[in-house]
TIVO-2410 file (N, C-alpha, C; in nm, 3 decimals):
# residues 110
REC num residu      c1      c2      c3 atome chaine
REC   1      X  -3.867   3.787  -0.902     N      A
REC   1      X  -3.819   3.711  -0.788    CA      A
REC   1      X  -3.783   3.811  -0.679     C      A
REC   2      X  -3.827   3.784  -0.556     N      A
REC   2      X  -3.799   3.870  -0.443    CA      A
REC   2      X  -3.656   3.854  -0.394     C      A
REC   3      X  -3.618   3.941  -0.299     N      A
REC   3      X  -3.481   3.940  -0.245    CA      A
REC   3      X  -3.444   3.804  -0.188     C      A
REC   4      X  -3.532   3.743  -0.108     N      A
REC   4      X  -3.500   3.613  -0.048    CA      A
REC   4      X  -3.482   3.506  -0.155     C      A
REC   5      X  -3.565   3.510  -0.257     N      A
REC   5      X  -3.551   3.414  -0.366    CA      A
REC   5      X  -3.420   3.431  -0.440     C      A
REC   6      X  -3.380   3.558  -0.460     N      A
REC   6      X  -3.252   3.584  -0.526    CA      A
REC   6      X  -3.135   3.534  -0.443     C      A
REC   7      X  -3.141   3.561  -0.312     N      A
REC   7      X  -3.032   3.517  -0.224    CA      A
REC   7      X  -3.023   3.365  -0.224     C      A
REC   8      X  -3.137   3.296  -0.217     N      A
REC   8      X  -3.137   3.149  -0.220    CA      A
REC   8      X  -3.081   3.097  -0.352     C      A
REC   9      X  -3.121   3.160  -0.463     N      A
REC   9      X  -3.070   3.118  -0.594    CA      A
REC   9      X  -2.920   3.141  -0.603     C      A
REC  10      X  -2.874   3.254  -0.552     N      A
REC  10      X  -2.730   3.284  -0.552    CA      A
REC  10      X  -2.655   3.183  -0.467     C      A
REC  11      X  -2.709   3.153  -0.351     N      A
REC  11      X  -2.647   3.057  -0.261    CA      A
REC  11      X  -2.634   2.921  -0.329     C      A
REC  12      X  -2.742   2.875  -0.388     N      A
REC  12      X  -2.740   2.744  -0.455    CA      A
REC  12      X  -2.641   2.745  -0.571     C      A
REC  13      X  -2.645   2.850  -0.651     N      A
REC  13      X  -2.554   2.858  -0.766    CA      A
REC  13      X  -2.409   2.867  -0.720     C      A
REC  14      X  -2.385   2.950  -0.621     N      A
REC  14      X  -2.248   2.967  -0.570    CA      A
REC  14      X  -2.193   2.838  -0.513     C      A
REC  15      X  -2.276   2.768  -0.438     N      A
REC  15      X  -2.229   2.643  -0.379    CA      A
REC  15      X  -2.201   2.540  -0.489     C      A
REC  16      X  -2.288   2.533  -0.586     N      A
REC  16      X  -2.268   2.438  -0.696    CA      A
REC  16      X  -2.137   2.468  -0.769     C      A
REC  17      X  -2.111   2.596  -0.792     N      A
REC  17      X  -1.987   2.635  -0.859    CA      A
REC  17      X  -1.867   2.594  -0.776     C      A
REC  18      X  -1.871   2.624  -0.648     N      A
REC  18      X  -1.757   2.593  -0.564    CA      A
REC  18      X  -1.739   2.443  -0.545     C      A
REC  19      X  -1.847   2.371  -0.531     N      A
REC  19      X  -1.838   2.226  -0.517    CA      A
REC  19      X  -1.774   2.164  -0.640     C      A
REC  20      X  -1.800   2.222  -0.754     N      A
REC  20      X  -1.744   2.169  -0.878    CA      A
REC  20      X  -1.600   2.213  -0.899     C      A
REC  21      X  -1.550   2.297  -0.809     N      A
REC  21      X  -1.413   2.345  -0.823    CA      A
REC  21      X  -1.398   2.448  -0.931     C      A
REC  22      X  -1.508   2.517  -0.965     N      A
REC  22      X  -1.505   2.611  -1.076    CA      A
REC  22      X  -1.509   2.756  -1.030     C      A
REC  23      X  -1.481   2.784  -0.903     N      A
REC  23      X  -1.488   2.922  -0.859    CA      A
REC  23      X  -1.384   3.006  -0.931     C      A
REC  24      X  -1.289   2.950  -0.995     N      A
REC  24      X  -1.205   3.013  -1.097    CA      A
REC  24      X  -1.190   2.909  -1.205     C      A
REC  25      X  -1.098   2.823  -1.186     N      A
REC  25      X  -1.084   2.695  -1.254    CA      A
REC  25      X  -1.006   2.611  -1.155     C      A
REC  26      X  -0.983   2.487  -1.181     N      A
REC  26      X  -0.923   2.402  -1.079    CA      A
REC  26      X  -0.793   2.460  -1.023     C      A
REC  27      X  -0.700   2.495  -1.107     N      A
REC  27      X  -0.572   2.546  -1.060    CA      A
REC  27      X  -0.581   2.685  -1.002     C      A
REC  28      X  -0.646   2.774  -1.076     N      A
REC  28      X  -0.657   2.911  -1.030    CA      A
REC  28      X  -0.740   2.921  -0.903     C      A
REC  29      X  -0.845   2.841  -0.894     N      A
REC  29      X  -0.929   2.842  -0.774    CA      A
REC  29      X  -0.851   2.801  -0.651     C      A
REC  30      X  -0.770   2.699  -0.666     N      A
REC  30      X  -0.688   2.652  -0.554    CA      A
REC  30      X  -0.586   2.758  -0.515     C      A
REC  31      X  -0.526   2.823  -0.614     N      A
REC  31      X  -0.429   2.929  -0.585    CA      A
REC  31      X  -0.497   3.045  -0.514     C      A
REC  32      X  -0.621   3.076  -0.554     N      A
REC  32      X  -0.696   3.183  -0.487    CA      A
REC  32      X  -0.723   3.149  -0.342     C      A
REC  33      X  -0.762   3.025  -0.317     N      A
REC  33      X  -0.786   2.982  -0.179    CA      A
REC  33      X  -0.658   2.988  -0.097     C      A
REC  34      X  -0.548   2.945  -0.157     N      A
REC  34      X  -0.420   2.948  -0.086    CA      A
REC  34      X  -0.376   3.091  -0.057     C      A
REC  35      X  -0.401   3.183  -0.150     N      A
REC  35      X  -0.366   3.324  -0.127    CA      A
REC  35      X  -0.447   3.381  -0.011     C      A
REC  36      X  -0.574   3.345  -0.006     N      A
REC  36      X  -0.659   3.390   0.106    CA      A
REC  36      X  -0.609   3.331   0.238     C      A
REC  37      X  -0.575   3.203   0.237     N      A
REC  37      X  -0.526   3.137   0.358    CA      A
REC  37      X  -0.394   3.199   0.404     C      A
REC  38      X  -0.305   3.227   0.311     N      A
REC  38      X  -0.177   3.290   0.345    CA      A
REC  38      X  -0.200   3.428   0.406     C      A
REC  39      X  -0.292   3.503   0.348     N      A
REC  39      X  -0.322   3.636   0.400    CA      A
REC  39      X  -0.377   3.627   0.542     C      A
REC  40      X  -0.463   3.530   0.566     N      A
REC  40      X  -0.518   3.512   0.701    CA      A
REC  40      X  -0.405   3.479   0.799     C      A
REC  41      X  -0.322   3.383   0.760     N      A
REC  41      X  -0.211   3.344   0.847    CA      A
REC  41      X  -0.114   3.459   0.870     C      A
REC  42      X  -0.101   3.544   0.768     N      A
REC  42      X  -0.009   3.658   0.776    CA      A
REC  42      X  -0.065   3.777   0.851     C      A
REC  43      X  -0.189   3.768   0.895     N      A
REC  43      X  -0.247   3.876   0.974    CA      A
REC  43      X  -0.299   3.994   0.893     C      A
REC  44      X  -0.331   3.972   0.766     N      A
REC  44      X  -0.387   4.080   0.685    CA      A
REC  44      X  -0.518   4.126   0.750     C      A
REC  45      X  -0.531   4.256   0.765     N      A
REC  45      X  -0.647   4.314   0.833    CA      A
REC  45      X  -0.756   4.353   0.734     C      A
REC  46      X  -0.882   4.316   0.762     N      A
REC  46      X  -0.993   4.362   0.679    CA      A
REC  46      X  -0.990   4.515   0.666     C      A
REC  47      X  -1.014   4.563   0.545     N      A
REC  47      X  -1.013   4.706   0.518    CA      A
REC  47      X  -0.879   4.758   0.471     C      A
REC  48      X  -0.774   4.677   0.484     N      A
REC  48      X  -0.642   4.718   0.436    CA      A
REC  48      X  -0.639   4.708   0.283     C      A
REC  49      X  -0.540   4.772   0.223     N      A
REC  49      X  -0.528   4.767   0.077    CA      A
REC  49      X  -0.512   4.623   0.029     C      A
REC  50      X  -0.432   4.544   0.100     N      A
REC  50      X  -0.410   4.404   0.060    CA      A
REC  50      X  -0.539   4.324   0.071     C      A
REC  51      X  -0.614   4.345   0.179     N      A
REC  51      X  -0.741   4.274   0.196    CA      A
REC  51      X  -0.841   4.315   0.089     C      A
REC  52      X  -0.845   4.443   0.056     N      A
REC  52      X  -0.938   4.490  -0.048    CA      A
REC  52      X  -0.904   4.430  -0.184     C      A
REC  53      X  -0.775   4.413  -0.211     N      A
REC  53      X  -0.734   4.349  -0.337    CA      A
REC  53      X  -0.778   4.203  -0.339     C      A
REC  54      X  -0.762   4.134  -0.227     N      A
REC  54      X  -0.806   3.994  -0.218    CA      A
REC  54      X  -0.958   3.985  -0.236     C      A
REC  55      X  -1.032   4.077  -0.177     N      A
REC  55      X  -1.178   4.078  -0.192    CA      A
REC  55      X  -1.216   4.101  -0.338     C      A
REC  56      X  -1.144   4.188  -0.406     N      A
REC  56      X  -1.171   4.214  -0.548    CA      A
REC  56      X  -1.140   4.090  -0.632     C      A
REC  57      X  -1.032   4.021  -0.599     N      A
REC  57      X  -0.998   3.897  -0.671    CA      A
REC  57      X  -1.102   3.789  -0.645     C      A
REC  58      X  -1.152   3.783  -0.521     N      A
REC  58      X  -1.257   3.687  -0.487    CA      A
REC  58      X  -1.381   3.714  -0.573     C      A
REC  59      X  -1.420   3.840  -0.582     N      A
REC  59      X  -1.537   3.876  -0.663    CA      A
REC  59      X  -1.513   3.841  -0.810     C      A
REC  60      X  -1.394   3.870  -0.860     N      A
REC  60      X  -1.362   3.838  -1.000    CA      A
REC  60      X  -1.375   3.689  -1.027     C      A
REC  61      X  -1.335   3.607  -0.929     N      A
REC  61      X  -1.344   3.462  -0.949    CA      A
REC  61      X  -1.490   3.419  -0.959     C      A
REC  62      X  -1.577   3.483  -0.885     N      A
REC  62      X  -1.720   3.452  -0.890    CA      A
REC  62      X  -1.777   3.497  -1.023     C      A
REC  63      X  -1.732   3.614  -1.070     N      A
REC  63      X  -1.785   3.670  -1.195    CA      A
REC  63      X  -1.749   3.588  -1.317     C      A
REC  64      X  -1.661   3.492  -1.304     N      A
REC  64      X  -1.633   3.401  -1.415    CA      A
REC  64      X  -1.753   3.308  -1.438     C      A
REC  65      X  -1.839   3.296  -1.335     N      A
REC  65      X  -1.953   3.205  -1.343    CA      A
REC  65      X  -2.088   3.276  -1.353     C      A
REC  66      X  -2.101   3.389  -1.285     N      A
REC  66      X  -2.227   3.465  -1.290    CA      A
REC  66      X  -2.202   3.607  -1.245     C      A
REC  67      X  -2.297   3.696  -1.281     N      A
REC  67      X  -2.286   3.837  -1.241    CA      A
REC  67      X  -2.282   3.848  -1.090     C      A
REC  68      X  -2.198   3.936  -1.042     N      A
REC  68      X  -2.181   3.951  -0.897    CA      A
REC  68      X  -2.163   4.100  -0.865     C      A
REC  69      X  -2.276   4.167  -0.836     N      A
REC  69      X  -2.266   4.307  -0.797    CA      A
REC  69      X  -2.232   4.316  -0.649     C      A
REC  70      X  -2.222   4.438  -0.597     N      A
REC  70      X  -2.182   4.457  -0.456    CA      A
REC  70      X  -2.275   4.383  -0.361     C      A
REC  71      X  -2.406   4.397  -0.382     N      A
REC  71      X  -2.503   4.333  -0.293    CA      A
REC  71      X  -2.492   4.181  -0.297     C      A
REC  72      X  -2.480   4.126  -0.416     N      A
REC  72      X  -2.467   3.981  -0.429    CA      A
REC  72      X  -2.340   3.934  -0.360     C      A
REC  73      X  -2.231   4.007  -0.379     N      A
REC  73      X  -2.104   3.967  -0.318    CA      A
REC  73      X  -2.116   3.966  -0.165     C      A
REC  74      X  -2.173   4.071  -0.108     N      A
REC  74      X  -2.191   4.076   0.037    CA      A
REC  74      X  -2.283   3.964   0.084     C      A
REC  75      X  -2.394   3.942   0.014     N      A
REC  75      X  -2.487   3.836   0.054    CA      A
REC  75      X  -2.423   3.698   0.042     C      A
REC  76      X  -2.343   3.678  -0.061     N      A
REC  76      X  -2.278   3.549  -0.078    CA      A
REC  76      X  -2.186   3.518   0.039     C      A
REC  77      X  -2.105   3.616   0.081     N      A
REC  77      X  -2.013   3.586   0.192    CA      A
REC  77      X  -2.087   3.569   0.324     C      A
REC  78      X  -2.208   3.623   0.335     N      A
REC  78      X  -2.289   3.595   0.454    CA      A
REC  78      X  -2.321   3.445   0.460     C      A
REC  79      X  -2.342   3.384   0.343     N      A
REC  79      X  -2.371   3.241   0.342    CA      A
REC  79      X  -2.251   3.158   0.381     C      A
REC  80      X  -2.130   3.214   0.367     N      A
REC  80      X  -2.011   3.140   0.406    CA      A
REC  80      X  -2.012   3.108   0.555     C      A
REC  81      X  -2.083   3.190   0.631     N      A
REC  81      X  -2.094   3.168   0.775    CA      A
REC  81      X  -2.225   3.099   0.811     C      A
REC  82      X  -2.328   3.120   0.731     N      A
REC  82      X  -2.461   3.067   0.763    CA      A
REC  82      X  -2.482   2.924   0.713     C      A
REC  83      X  -2.411   2.885   0.611     N      A
REC  83      X  -2.430   2.754   0.549    CA      A
REC  83      X  -2.305   2.670   0.572     C      A
REC  84      X  -2.321   2.562   0.645     N      A
REC  84      X  -2.204   2.481   0.683    CA      A
REC  84      X  -2.128   2.426   0.563     C      A
REC  85      X  -2.194   2.410   0.448     N      A
REC  85      X  -2.123   2.361   0.330    CA      A
REC  85      X  -2.018   2.462   0.285     C      A
REC  86      X  -2.054   2.590   0.284     N      A
REC  86      X  -1.958   2.694   0.249    CA      A
REC  86      X  -1.849   2.704   0.355     C      A
REC  87      X  -1.891   2.705   0.481     N      A
REC  87      X  -1.794   2.716   0.590    CA      A
REC  87      X  -1.690   2.604   0.578     C      A
REC  88      X  -1.736   2.484   0.557     N      A
REC  88      X  -1.646   2.368   0.546    CA      A
REC  88      X  -1.554   2.382   0.424     C      A
REC  89      X  -1.609   2.430   0.311     N      A
REC  89      X  -1.530   2.447   0.188    CA      A
REC  89      X  -1.406   2.533   0.217     C      A
REC  90      X  -1.426   2.644   0.286     N      A
REC  90      X  -1.315   2.734   0.317    CA      A
REC  90      X  -1.233   2.685   0.436     C      A
REC  91      X  -1.299   2.643   0.541     N      A
REC  91      X  -1.227   2.604   0.663    CA      A
REC  91      X  -1.149   2.475   0.648     C      A
REC  92      X  -1.181   2.394   0.547     N      A
REC  92      X  -1.100   2.276   0.518    CA      A
REC  92      X  -0.962   2.317   0.465     C      A
REC  93      X  -0.954   2.434   0.406     N      A
REC  93      X  -0.825   2.485   0.356    CA      A
REC  93      X  -0.746   2.546   0.471     C      A
REC  94      X  -0.814   2.623   0.555     N      A
REC  94      X  -0.751   2.692   0.669    CA      A
REC  94      X  -0.860   2.719   0.771     C      A
REC  95      X  -0.845   2.670   0.893     N      A
REC  95      X  -0.947   2.697   0.995    CA      A
REC  95      X  -0.972   2.847   1.011     C      A
REC  96      X  -1.100   2.885   1.008     N      A
REC  96      X  -1.137   3.025   1.021    CA      A
REC  96      X  -1.136   3.103   0.891     C      A
REC  97      X  -1.106   3.036   0.778     N      A
REC  97      X  -1.096   3.107   0.650    CA      A
REC  97      X  -1.231   3.162   0.605     C      A
REC  98      X  -1.340   3.091   0.630     N      A
REC  98      X  -1.471   3.143   0.589    CA      A
REC  98      X  -1.498   3.277   0.657     C      A
REC  99      X  -1.469   3.287   0.786     N      A
REC  99      X  -1.488   3.413   0.858    CA      A
REC  99      X  -1.398   3.522   0.802     C      A
REC 100      X  -1.274   3.487   0.772     N      A
REC 100      X  -1.179   3.583   0.716    CA      A
REC 100      X  -1.228   3.636   0.582     C      A
REC 101      X  -1.270   3.548   0.493     N      A
REC 101      X  -1.318   3.591   0.361    CA      A
REC 101      X  -1.441   3.681   0.380     C      A
REC 102      X  -1.532   3.640   0.464     N      A
REC 102      X  -1.649   3.723   0.495    CA      A
REC 102      X  -1.604   3.863   0.539     C      A
REC 103      X  -1.512   3.868   0.634     N      A
REC 103      X  -1.471   3.996   0.692    CA      A
REC 103      X  -1.402   4.087   0.591     C      A
REC 104      X  -1.315   4.030   0.506     N      A
REC 104      X  -1.246   4.118   0.410    CA      A
REC 104      X  -1.341   4.168   0.302     C      A
REC 105      X  -1.436   4.085   0.262     N      A
REC 105      X  -1.532   4.129   0.161    CA      A
REC 105      X  -1.622   4.238   0.218     C      A
REC 106      X  -1.679   4.215   0.335     N      A
REC 106      X  -1.768   4.315   0.395    CA      A
REC 106      X  -1.694   4.447   0.417     C      A
REC 107      X  -1.570   4.439   0.466     N      A
REC 107      X  -1.493   4.561   0.492    CA      A
REC 107      X  -1.451   4.633   0.365     C      A
REC 108      X  -1.454   4.566   0.252     N      A
REC 108      X  -1.411   4.627   0.126    CA      A
REC 108      X  -1.516   4.720   0.067     C      A
REC 109      X  -1.636   4.717   0.121     N      A
REC 109      X  -1.745   4.802   0.074    CA      A
REC 109      X  -1.772   4.913   0.174     C      A
REC 110      X  -1.787   5.037   0.124     N      A
REC 110      X  -1.816   5.148   0.216    CA      A
REC 110      X  -1.951   5.136   0.285     C      A
***
């Protein structure tokens, strides 16, 4: 499978997981979203130690469902901005949260 096919498969799988509320589990997933929203509201800056920890926790939540290496993680958060379903999933919790999650994940990688 080529790169585009992998990205599309990841996008579909990731969205299905999140739609089902399984990005961690129902309770933990909601707590993870709330922690991200609180960090955004609190002005946590991408690239900071706190933001990098949140990005690592985000990746860990994904890894409960499928393998998520650095490239997959970066590509997945790109879909948070490119696919309105992902954007809505995050922005329904906190306006601008999809952009924030994207930014902290991208900044967490050298």
